[in-house]
Each structure stands twice: as structure tokens, then as C-alpha cells.
Wavefront OBJ file of the C-alpha trace (Angstrom):
o trace
v -0.020 0.032 0.119
v 2.729 2.429 1.032
v 4.847 1.946 -2.155
v 1.528 2.769 -4.445
v 0.840 5.968 -2.340
v 4.620 7.079 -2.632
v 4.498 6.462 -6.527
v 1.204 8.582 -6.739
v 2.114 11.481 -4.361
v 1.734 13.932 -7.445
v -2.015 12.853 -7.743
v -3.154 11.202 -4.399
v -6.891 12.060 -4.689
v -6.970 10.498 -8.305
v -5.066 7.432 -6.905
v -7.631 7.339 -4.003
v -10.472 7.331 -6.133
v -9.051 4.417 -8.135
v -8.592 2.447 -5.346
v -11.939 3.055 -3.929
v -13.491 1.921 -7.337
v -11.121 -1.164 -7.350
v -12.206 -2.312 -3.960
v -15.803 -1.555 -3.847
v -15.740 1.502 -1.936
v -13.753 0.375 1.110
v -10.117 -0.725 1.677
v -7.820 -1.164 4.518
v -4.549 1.184 4.718
v -1.745 -0.389 6.722
v 1.357 1.824 7.422
v 4.825 0.377 7.488
v 5.192 0.117 11.301
v 2.143 1.657 13.344
v -0.946 0.402 15.128
v -3.751 2.881 14.985
v -4.641 3.179 18.780
v -1.117 4.022 19.481
v -0.284 6.315 16.560
v -3.589 8.053 17.039
v -3.205 8.215 20.965
v -4.254 11.832 21.047
v -7.637 11.031 19.748
v -8.241 9.386 23.022
v -11.220 6.781 23.208
v -13.174 8.707 20.367
v -15.020 6.887 17.524
v -11.608 6.691 15.256
v -9.970 4.631 17.933
v -12.914 2.696 19.123
v -13.955 -0.958 18.255
v -17.140 -3.140 18.734
v -19.808 -1.985 21.125
v -18.101 1.424 22.134
v -17.901 2.281 18.393
v -21.544 1.339 18.038
v -22.539 3.419 20.997
v -20.537 6.618 19.662
v -21.893 6.092 16.120
v -25.499 5.840 17.397
v -24.873 8.831 19.704
v -23.694 10.983 16.961
v -26.249 9.932 14.668
v -28.882 10.674 16.978
v -27.675 14.137 17.408
v -27.213 14.982 13.808
v -31.114 13.637 13.095
v -32.566 15.621 16.009
v -34.655 18.354 14.501
v -33.356 21.178 17.071
v -29.844 20.264 16.105
v -30.535 20.576 12.533
v -32.053 24.076 13.129
v -29.330 25.207 15.436
v -26.439 24.046 12.887
v -28.316 25.817 10.031
v -28.373 28.898 12.027
v -24.666 28.608 13.137
v -23.519 28.090 9.697
v -25.535 30.655 8.213
v -24.444 33.124 10.855
v -20.965 32.218 10.434
v -20.960 32.825 6.726
v -22.663 35.987 6.968
v -20.756 37.527 9.808
v -17.362 35.949 9.218
v -16.830 34.311 5.980
v -18.160 36.969 3.623
v -16.831 40.047 5.510
v -13.236 38.544 5.308
v -13.296 37.674 1.641
v -14.815 41.209 0.926
v -11.942 42.621 3.030
v -9.414 40.750 1.218
v -10.906 41.375 -2.245
v -11.217 45.035 -1.674
v -7.675 45.455 -0.363
v -6.395 42.929 -3.308
v -4.534 40.817 -0.475
v -3.434 37.378 -1.350
v -4.593 34.852 1.269
v -4.390 31.244 1.461
v -7.999 30.117 0.722
v -7.913 26.597 2.541
v -6.485 28.446 5.544
v -9.643 30.673 5.473
v -11.971 27.598 5.147
v -10.300 25.712 7.760
v -10.730 28.623 10.214
v -14.416 28.451 9.225
v -14.862 24.791 9.602
v -12.958 25.009 12.885
v -15.162 27.740 14.449
v -18.331 25.613 13.050
v -17.031 22.597 14.706
v -16.345 24.219 18.030
v -20.022 25.719 17.921
v -21.616 22.607 17.179
v -19.975 20.462 19.653
v -19.136 22.961 22.494
v -21.595 25.731 22.007
v -18.587 28.001 21.876
v -17.107 30.285 19.103
v -13.351 30.624 19.157
v -13.677 33.238 16.404
v -10.635 32.315 14.337
v -12.317 33.677 11.164
v -12.019 37.431 11.533
v -10.552 40.212 9.134
v -7.317 40.208 11.179
v -6.997 36.262 10.770
v -5.462 35.796 14.295
v -3.190 32.993 15.173
v -5.203 31.079 17.660
v -2.872 28.788 19.947
v -5.523 26.117 20.064
v -6.116 25.903 16.095
v -2.266 25.837 15.745
v -1.981 23.151 18.409
v -4.570 21.214 16.525
v -2.270 21.493 13.238
v 0.715 20.241 14.966
v -1.225 17.397 16.617
v -2.405 16.051 13.296
v 0.971 16.327 11.828
v 2.614 14.658 14.860
v 0.022 11.804 14.635
v 1.044 11.450 10.757
v 4.742 11.218 11.689
v 4.161 8.517 14.048
v 2.484 6.377 11.356
v 5.335 6.794 9.236
v 8.203 6.416 11.588
v 9.100 3.015 13.337
v 7.206 2.915 16.750
v 10.691 2.503 18.692
v 12.070 5.674 17.133
v 8.910 7.997 17.939
v 8.728 6.188 21.460
v 12.364 6.946 21.998
v 11.569 10.947 20.900
v 8.812 10.962 23.493
v 10.895 9.766 26.230
v 13.742 12.280 25.398
v 10.843 14.839 24.617
v 12.759 15.881 21.472
v 11.446 16.387 17.875
v 7.920 15.865 16.879
v 7.108 14.134 20.208
v 7.971 17.390 21.954
v 5.704 19.278 19.579
v 3.056 16.893 20.048
v 3.178 16.988 24.099
v 2.972 20.852 24.149
v 0.256 20.945 21.396
v -1.731 18.270 22.986
v -1.727 20.076 26.385
v -2.641 23.197 24.894
v -5.775 21.850 22.855
v -6.927 19.883 26.037
v -6.829 23.098 28.132
v -8.964 24.900 25.391
v -11.563 22.012 25.240
v -11.833 21.088 28.754
v -12.419 24.837 29.664
v -15.177 25.066 26.804
v -16.700 21.937 28.417
v -16.555 23.094 31.833
v -17.987 26.504 31.038
v -20.723 24.939 28.884
v -21.848 22.499 31.568
v -21.754 25.277 34.197
v -24.051 27.424 32.108
v -26.499 24.509 31.615
v -26.475 23.730 35.205
v -27.210 27.404 36.296
v -30.061 27.538 33.701
v -31.822 24.770 35.883
v -32.350 22.504 32.782
v -30.194 21.203 29.897
v -33.259 20.687 27.677
v -33.624 23.668 25.455
v -37.254 25.470 25.838
v -37.132 26.822 22.226
v -36.183 25.900 18.668
v -33.936 28.905 18.834
v -31.841 27.779 21.697
v -28.375 26.230 21.473
v -28.551 22.495 20.992
v -24.847 21.573 20.743
v -23.288 18.171 21.602
v -22.818 18.964 25.088
v -26.402 19.989 25.442
v -27.762 17.078 23.724
v -25.412 14.707 25.912
v -26.901 16.471 29.230
v -30.330 15.863 27.949
v -29.577 12.253 27.725
v -28.149 12.259 31.190
v -31.470 13.676 32.390
v -33.606 11.143 30.423
v -31.644 7.898 30.733
v -29.848 8.633 34.018
v -26.441 8.039 32.449
v -23.207 9.565 33.191
v -21.013 11.229 30.581
v -17.638 12.481 31.620
v -15.635 15.406 30.473
v -12.887 13.184 29.209
v -15.742 11.482 26.885
v -16.738 14.810 25.607
v -13.120 15.909 24.956
v -12.346 12.589 22.996
v -15.633 13.217 21.017
v -14.894 16.751 20.349
v -11.489 15.931 19.117
v -12.524 13.285 16.835
v -15.212 15.510 15.311
v -12.571 18.192 14.829
v -10.418 15.600 12.909
v -13.544 14.389 10.691
v -14.977 17.858 9.965
v -12.245 20.485 9.917
v -9.927 19.470 6.940
v -12.565 17.596 4.927
v -14.893 20.595 4.894
v -11.905 23.002 4.058
v -10.424 20.898 1.340
v -13.866 20.228 -0.216
v -14.817 23.954 -0.356
v -11.502 24.971 -1.779
v -11.611 22.123 -4.508
v -15.323 23.215 -5.172
v -14.200 27.160 -5.823
v -11.211 25.798 -7.893
v -13.346 23.703 -9.962
v -15.770 26.764 -10.446
v -12.799 28.688 -11.704
v -11.590 26.055 -13.901
v -13.030 25.397 -17.538
v -15.077 22.149 -17.695
v -12.982 21.033 -20.615
v -9.799 21.196 -18.526
v -11.171 18.539 -16.214
l 1 2 3 4 5 6 7 8 9 10 11 12 13 14 15 16 17 18 19 20 21 22 23 24 25 26 27 28 29 30 31 32 33 34 35 36 37 38 39 40 41 42 43 44 45 46 47 48 49 50 51 52 53 54 55 56 57 58 59 60 61 62 63 64 65 66 67 68 69 70 71 72 73 74 75 76 77 78 79 80 81 82 83 84 85 86 87 88 89 90 91 92 93 94 95 96 97 98 99 100 101 102 103 104 105 106 107 108 109 110 111 112 113 114 115 116 117 118 119 120 121 122 123 124 125 126 127 128 129 130 131 132 133 134 135 136 137 138 139 140 141 142 143 144 145 146 147 148 149 150 151 152 153 154 155 156 157 158 159 160 161 162 163 164 165 166 167 168 169 170 171 172 173 174 175 176 177 178 179 180 181 182 183 184 185 186 187 188 189 190 191 192 193 194 195 196 197 198 199 200 201 202 203 204 205 206 207 208 209 210 211 212 213 214 215 216 217 218 219 220 221 222 223 224 225 226 227 228 229 230 231 232 233 234 235 236 237 238 239 240 241 242 243 244 245 246 247 248 249 250 251 252 253 254 255 256 257 258 259 260 261 262 263 264
């Protein structure tokens, strides 16, 4: 698998599409050394690292959230609001001043804000005309890069780096800590707000219905206990699933719009 990837680095998307067609839409990718749970350790016990009943439970939980009518309304409103109040003003600003920007970076900021709002009910405001360098967003990038590095490097090598706290493993430790501090702070703040309001269940369709709110509703209805660690792991996994995929798709879509059909 890896030799094929290396031979087709110049057109990975086309190669991936060909693989999916060859294997009926699903294939297993194995790195040269790694094991997914260890390589993706920063993802915790989220859906990417889960198997069997745990995976089924998380999948059912996320599906129930996405299909909930209140969540659909909430998600529609937050994306619309982010487009109107952040994305369009930023694009207008760079257009008027004729500033060159990385469009994928713009869409990554857009997706990161939306994921945080969807899961935590908190807007980190990464997408503004100032394009601020948010420590937690940068930490997320570093964490993703380090996980990929683990997947390529022999396990004994990255474990030695972790023990000595050098190289990528030192960067990973720092990024992991920064991102966790941000996420746990948001979770604690949101749960405190819900506790002070007297009920975690939104009374109107316009109220927030993010993941934390939805889980608190399940706690009340089913008597289950959801830890902050579970919410943290779910948040990070949804960030991984949603941020880069959305930003790449939007960038690719605009590229297609600006490219003659005959060129494709």
C-alpha cells in the first residue's frame, strides 16, 4: 500500500478514487510500522480509536444528534451566521484590499469555528478580518502532523523521541496540552451554564442544541453519566473528521468553479 502511495504523491486524490473503485468503496490502509490506537493516541477513546460496542454506541449517539430536529435548526443557523458575519466580511476585506491569502486556511478557520460551535457551543472566532493566530487551532495542526509522523516512523523511534521529549514528540506533547486546556475549559463553562439555567433541555427551537447540551439531555432522560473526558475525545474526533475535509472540499469546489470544464 505504502509504495503505491509514494509513487502517486503527485495525484493522491485520483489514486484514492481509483482504489475505492477497485475495492468496492472500502479498503484497509496499513502503515509500514504503526498501530492505529497508539499512533492516534491524542484522539483518546473517540470513534476513530473505538471498536465493537464502544464504536456502535458512539456512532448511534452522533447519529441521534445529527438527526435531531433541534440540532438541524441550530446547525443551519450557526453556519448561516458564520457565513454572513465572518466568511463573507473576510472575503470582501481581502478582495477590496487585493490581499493574497491562503483560501484553504480561510476555510479551515471557518470549519474550526463551526465544529467548536456545533460540539461545545463556543465560538473561538478564528475567522475574522485580522486572521488571528489562535494557539488552540495551531496546536490542532501540530497534533495532526505529529500523528501522521507516528504512522510513518518506526514505533521504537517515536517512543524514544517521546521519552527524551525531542523532535515531533515534544511538539505533540505541547500541542496536546494546549488543545486539551482549551477544550476542557469550554466543556466546563458550557456545563456550568447549563447547570445554572436549571435544565439542560432547550425550551425553544432557537436555543443552542450543541453536543454537550444533547448529552446533558440524555443524562437527564436515561440516567447515564457522561464524563468530561468522553466529551473531550468526541470533540477532538469530530474536529478531525470535520475541519480538514470541509476546508479541502470547499477549496476544491471553488477551484473547479474557476476551471473550464474542458480542462477537467
